[in-house]
Steps between C-alpha positions, in 0.01 A plus 500: 500500500872591495454657851375159622803325367740767641336484844513129496865499402582752781321288745719199399820697533378639837422147625841375386686782673306452815557133498874541459520768786307267730740210416814712555369636821411154630857383410664797658327428835636158518799440719730234353596360829757227562481212275492162670596288204836315476647750253511777770852593587597487865815640653747290704561685830862379538661565169229737337451272186152498341366156407169375371271394789450159337890438517564645842580312816224579745540504886197553719549731801176513706243667249760643254683320221861582412630426152857412422695438189687200631539274800821672600317841532229337697762345743674843535176656585417241767852559658438879527386619838164669498497872507 
């Protein structure tokens, strides 16, 4: 009878260990990727300041969006000749 309890207990421990290993391997394979929420920090290309995306000044240039910390930086960027 004790053997049965011992085997049952070992099976439970083995199951819990396998479950945690599977869960950790599943999480390790995930790529966090870029966040698209408003709390993501974006860098102003003119002055280099990081600002939250939701507070940034956005200028559309074709398919790409450029983020600025202020209207002044956006104006300076527009005045720069393209490289």
